[in-house]
C-alpha positions as CSV (number, residue, x, y, z in Angstrom):
1,M,0.0,0.0,0.0
2,D,2.8,2.4,1.0
3,F,4.6,1.6,-2.3
4,L,1.6,2.5,-4.4
5,N,0.4,5.4,-2.3
6,P,3.2,6.7,0.0
7,G,2.0,8.1,3.3
8,Y,-1.7,7.0,2.8
9,L,-1.7,5.0,6.0
10,G,0.9,7.2,7.8
11,S,4.2,5.9,9.2
12,K,4.6,2.4,10.6
13,D,4.5,3.7,14.2
14,S,1.5,6.0,13.7
15,F,-0.4,3.1,11.9
16,Q,0.3,0.8,14.8
17,E,-0.8,3.4,17.3
18,R,-3.9,4.4,15.4
19,Y,-5.1,1.0,14.1
20,G,-2.9,-2.0,14.8
21,R,-3.2,-2.4,18.6
22,A,-6.8,-1.3,18.7
23,V,-7.9,-3.8,16.0
24,E,-5.9,-6.6,17.6
25,R,-7.8,-6.0,20.9
26,G,-11.2,-6.1,19.2
27,D,-12.0,-2.4,18.7
28,T,-14.9,-2.6,16.2
29,N,-14.9,1.1,15.4
30,K,-11.2,1.1,14.5
31,A,-11.6,-2.1,12.5
32,A,-14.5,-0.6,10.5
33,D,-12.4,2.6,9.9
34,L,-9.5,0.6,8.6
35,R,-11.7,-1.5,6.3
36,R,-13.3,1.7,4.9
37,I,-9.9,3.2,4.2
38,V,-8.3,0.2,2.4
39,Q,-11.4,-1.2,0.7
40,P,-11.0,0.9,-2.5
41,F,-7.6,-0.7,-3.0
42,L,-8.5,-4.4,-2.3
43,L,-10.1,-6.9,-4.6
44,R,-10.7,-10.1,-2.6
45,R,-11.6,-13.4,-4.1
46,V,-12.2,-16.5,-1.9
47,K,-12.6,-20.1,-2.9
48,T,-15.9,-20.4,-1.1
49,D,-17.4,-18.0,-3.7
50,K,-19.1,-20.3,-6.1
51,S,-19.0,-17.6,-8.8
52,I,-15.2,-18.0,-8.7
53,I,-14.8,-21.8,-8.4
54,S,-18.1,-23.5,-9.0
55,D,-17.1,-27.1,-8.6
56,L,-15.2,-27.0,-5.3
57,P,-16.9,-29.1,-2.6
58,D,-17.9,-27.7,0.7
59,K,-15.6,-27.2,3.7
60,F,-16.9,-27.8,7.3
61,E,-14.9,-26.5,10.2
62,H,-15.4,-28.0,13.7
63,T,-13.9,-27.0,17.1
64,V,-13.3,-30.3,18.9
65,Y,-13.2,-29.8,22.7
66,C,-11.0,-32.2,24.7
67,N,-10.5,-32.7,28.4
68,L,-7.2,-32.8,30.2
69,T,-6.1,-36.0,32.0
70,R,-5.2,-35.7,35.7
71,E,-1.5,-35.7,34.8
72,Q,-2.0,-32.9,32.3
73,A,-4.0,-30.9,34.8
74,T,-1.3,-31.2,37.5
75,L,1.4,-30.0,35.0
76,Y,-0.8,-27.2,33.7
77,Q,-1.4,-25.8,37.2
78,A,2.2,-26.0,38.1
79,V,3.4,-24.2,34.9
80,T,0.7,-21.5,35.4
81,R,1.8,-20.8,39.0
82,N,5.5,-20.7,38.1
83,M,5.2,-18.6,35.0
84,L,2.8,-16.0,36.5
85,E,5.2,-15.5,39.4
86,Q,8.0,-14.8,37.0
87,I,5.9,-12.6,34.7
88,S,4.6,-10.5,37.6
89,E,8.2,-9.5,38.5
90,A,9.5,-8.8,35.0
91,V,9.2,-5.7,32.8
92,G,9.7,-4.8,29.1
93,L,11.2,-7.3,26.7
94,Q,11.9,-9.8,29.5
95,R,8.2,-9.8,30.4
96,A,7.2,-10.3,26.8
97,R,9.7,-13.2,26.4
98,L,8.3,-14.9,29.5
99,I,4.7,-14.6,28.3
100,L,5.7,-16.3,25.0
101,I,7.5,-19.0,27.0
102,A,4.4,-19.5,29.2
103,L,2.2,-19.8,26.1
104,M,4.5,-22.4,24.6
105,K,4.7,-24.5,27.8
106,L,1.0,-24.5,28.4
107,K,0.3,-25.5,24.8
108,Q,2.8,-28.3,25.1
109,V,1.0,-29.6,28.2
110,C,-2.3,-29.4,26.4
111,N,-0.8,-31.6,23.6
112,H,0.7,-34.2,25.8
113,P,2.7,-34.5,29.1
114,A,5.6,-36.2,27.1
115,H,5.7,-33.1,24.8
116,Y,6.2,-30.8,27.7
117,L,8.6,-33.0,29.6
118,G,10.6,-33.9,26.5
119,D,11.5,-37.3,28.1
120,G,10.5,-39.6,25.3
121,S,8.0,-41.4,27.4
122,R,5.0,-43.4,26.1
123,L,2.0,-41.5,24.7
124,A,-0.8,-43.9,25.3
125,N,-3.6,-43.0,27.8
126,R,-2.0,-39.7,29.0
127,S,-3.6,-37.0,26.8
128,G,-7.2,-36.2,26.4
129,K,-6.5,-34.5,23.1
130,L,-4.6,-37.6,21.7
131,A,-7.4,-39.9,22.8
132,R,-9.9,-37.7,20.9
133,L,-7.7,-37.7,17.8
134,E,-7.4,-41.5,17.9
135,A,-11.2,-41.9,18.1
136,M,-11.8,-39.6,15.2
137,L,-9.1,-41.1,13.1
138,E,-10.5,-44.6,13.6
139,E,-13.9,-43.4,12.3
140,A,-12.3,-41.7,9.3
141,L,-10.1,-44.7,8.4
142,S,-13.0,-47.1,8.8
143,A,-14.9,-45.1,6.1
144,G,-11.9,-45.3,3.8
145,D,-10.9,-41.7,4.2
146,K,-7.4,-40.1,4.5
147,A,-6.3,-37.5,7.0
148,L,-3.8,-34.7,7.4
149,I,-2.6,-33.8,11.0
150,F,-0.8,-30.5,11.5
151,S,1.3,-29.6,14.5
152,Q,3.5,-26.6,14.9
153,Y,6.0,-28.7,16.9
154,T,8.3,-31.1,15.2
155,E,9.0,-32.6,18.6
156,M,5.3,-33.6,18.8
157,G,5.0,-34.7,15.2
158,R,7.7,-37.5,15.5
159,P,6.3,-39.3,18.5
160,L,2.8,-38.8,17.1
161,Q,3.8,-40.5,13.9
162,H,5.2,-43.5,15.8
163,H,2.3,-43.8,18.2
164,L,-0.4,-43.7,15.4
165,Q,1.5,-46.4,13.5
166,Q,1.3,-48.6,16.5
167,V,-2.4,-47.9,17.1
168,F,-3.6,-48.3,13.6
169,K,-1.0,-50.8,12.3
170,R,-0.7,-48.6,9.2
171,E,2.2,-46.5,7.9
172,V,2.1,-42.9,8.9
173,L,4.0,-40.2,7.0
174,F,5.7,-37.3,8.7
175,L,6.9,-34.2,6.9
176,H,9.0,-31.6,8.7
177,G,11.6,-29.0,7.8
178,Q,14.6,-31.3,7.6
179,V,13.0,-33.6,4.9
180,Q,14.9,-33.2,1.6
181,Q,12.9,-32.2,-1.5
182,K,13.2,-35.6,-3.2
183,K,11.9,-37.4,-0.1
184,R,9.2,-34.8,0.3
185,D,8.0,-35.3,-3.3
186,E,8.0,-39.1,-2.7
187,M,5.8,-38.7,0.4
188,V,3.3,-36.5,-1.5
189,W,3.1,-39.0,-4.4
190,R,2.6,-42.0,-2.1
191,F,-0.1,-40.2,-0.1
192,Q,-1.8,-39.0,-3.3
193,E,-1.4,-41.8,-5.7
194,E,-0.1,-45.1,-4.2
195,P,-2.8,-47.8,-4.0
196,K,-3.3,-48.7,-0.4
197,G,-0.7,-46.1,0.5
198,P,-0.4,-44.4,3.9
199,P,-3.8,-43.0,5.0
200,I,-2.4,-40.6,7.6
201,F,0.0,-37.7,7.0
202,V,1.5,-35.8,9.9
203,L,3.0,-32.4,8.9
204,S,4.9,-29.7,10.6
205,L,2.8,-26.5,10.1
206,K,5.7,-24.5,8.7
207,A,7.1,-27.2,6.5
208,G,3.8,-28.6,5.2
209,G,1.5,-25.6,5.5
210,T,2.1,-24.2,2.0
211,G,2.9,-25.4,-1.5
212,L,1.6,-28.9,-1.3
213,N,-1.3,-30.6,-3.1
214,L,-2.8,-33.2,-0.8
215,T,-6.3,-33.5,-2.1
216,A,-6.4,-37.3,-1.3
217,A,-7.2,-36.2,2.2
218,N,-10.7,-35.1,3.2
219,H,-10.0,-34.7,6.9
220,V,-7.7,-32.0,8.3
221,F,-6.8,-32.1,12.0
222,H,-5.1,-29.1,13.7
223,F,-3.6,-30.9,16.7
224,D,-2.4,-27.7,18.2
225,R,-3.4,-24.2,17.3
226,W,-1.5,-21.4,15.6
227,W,-2.8,-18.1,16.7
228,N,-2.9,-16.5,13.3
229,P,-5.9,-17.9,11.5
230,A,-4.4,-17.2,8.1
231,V,-1.6,-19.7,8.8
232,E,-4.1,-22.4,9.7
233,N,-6.2,-21.7,6.7
234,Q,-3.2,-22.1,4.4
235,A,-2.5,-25.5,6.0
236,T,-6.1,-26.5,5.5
237,D,-5.9,-25.5,1.9
238,R,-3.4,-28.4,1.2
239,A,-6.6,-30.5,1.0
240,Y,-9.2,-27.9,0.3
241,R,-8.2,-26.8,-3.2
242,I,-8.9,-27.3,-6.9
243,G,-8.8,-31.1,-7.5
244,Q,-10.7,-31.9,-4.3
245,R,-13.8,-34.0,-5.1
246,R,-15.1,-34.6,-1.6
247,D,-16.3,-32.3,1.2
248,V,-13.5,-31.5,3.6
249,Q,-13.9,-31.8,7.3
250,V,-11.6,-29.5,9.4
251,H,-11.1,-30.4,13.0
252,K,-9.5,-27.9,15.4
253,L,-8.6,-29.6,18.7
254,V,-9.0,-27.4,21.7
255,C,-8.5,-28.3,25.4
256,L,-11.6,-27.2,27.3
257,G,-11.2,-24.8,30.2
258,T,-7.6,-23.8,29.3
259,L,-5.9,-21.0,27.5
260,E,-6.5,-22.9,24.2
261,E,-10.3,-22.4,24.6
262,R,-10.0,-18.8,25.7
263,I,-7.7,-17.8,22.9
264,D,-9.9,-19.7,20.4
265,Q,-12.8,-17.5,21.6
266,M,-10.7,-14.4,21.1
267,L,-9.8,-15.4,17.6
268,T,-13.4,-16.2,16.8
269,K,-14.4,-12.7,17.9
270,K,-11.6,-11.2,15.9
271,R,-12.8,-13.0,12.8
272,A,-16.3,-11.6,13.3
273,L,-14.9,-8.1,13.7
274,A,-12.6,-8.1,10.7
275,E,-11.9,-11.4,9.0
276,S,-8.9,-10.1,7.0
277,I,-7.4,-7.9,9.7
278,V,-5.7,-10.1,12.3
279,G,-2.5,-10.2,14.3
280,N,0.6,-12.0,13.2
281,G,0.6,-14.7,15.8
282,E,1.0,-14.5,19.6
283,G,2.7,-11.1,19.8
284,W,-0.5,-9.3,20.8
285,L,-0.8,-11.4,23.9
286,T,2.4,-10.0,25.3
287,E,0.6,-6.7,25.9
288,L,-2.0,-8.1,28.3
289,S,-1.8,-7.2,32.0
290,T,-0.8,-9.8,34.6
291,N,-4.4,-10.0,35.8
292,Q,-5.6,-10.6,32.2
293,L,-2.9,-13.3,31.8
294,R,-4.0,-14.9,35.0
295,D,-7.6,-15.1,33.6
296,L,-6.2,-16.4,30.3
297,F,-3.9,-19.1,31.8
298,T,-5.9,-20.3,34.8
299,M,-7.5,-23.8,34.3
300,S,-11.2,-24.1,35.1
301,D,-12.9,-27.0,36.7
302,E,-14.4,-28.2,33.4
303,A,-10.9,-28.9,32.0
304,V,-10.6,-32.3,33.6
305,S,-13.1,-35.1,33.0
306,D,-14.2,-37.3,35.9
């Protein structure tokens, strides 16, 4: 925008002060002002517009709520107490860094205790989210469907691959940033074309979230959430793209009563305010007060199933 019309939106600092922070916090008036200003310069086309692509099947998005196990709940509460103590005493960049560390640790606990502990321990029967994923995959595979599973963490993807292979007695592919191009192409071909090939493809969000055609899958699971919806949408579009012949089911796994549920609610509200004007990830959370962070992080009673 600044290249085509210099100064139209002001300087970077003034834009951030006038619109950026306000929109990220859900200011509907500022969001409307910004849309009004940029609308004459934007021509937006989306795949869901049947006048653009008439033969693309439908996409259905589901938020799948999962409970924590007792082990997860104990770890979650311990991490929350420890990190809030550190955050309350920190200032400036150190405080922002600690908030991002807290977010990462709590998301790891929500995934699986072994992910947070990093001890290579077994996965079975220790994570509510993993148990829910297994049940949904079993249903999909029994119907002859194929599935993509996205995680932002390579250190979660590898044990997830091995565990699912043991559970379903089928080969599971895993694509991450260290996979060479030749091997990457082979994985894609096998998933797309090989008769009776691997029905499950685990992908690192950054390595597999763009540039791949994986229309053999009609289920997409987001095992953990990336807080920029555009990144998740790009990953979903590996399956939901031209060439897809079946409706695509998108499952976003969220741990009930944790920061995952609360941030998901924030993002839903932000989409309603301005679908195309969102933050670039978790940075906006670093500006929350300690009391707001306590409300965000604290686990509610409904998080753990009896």
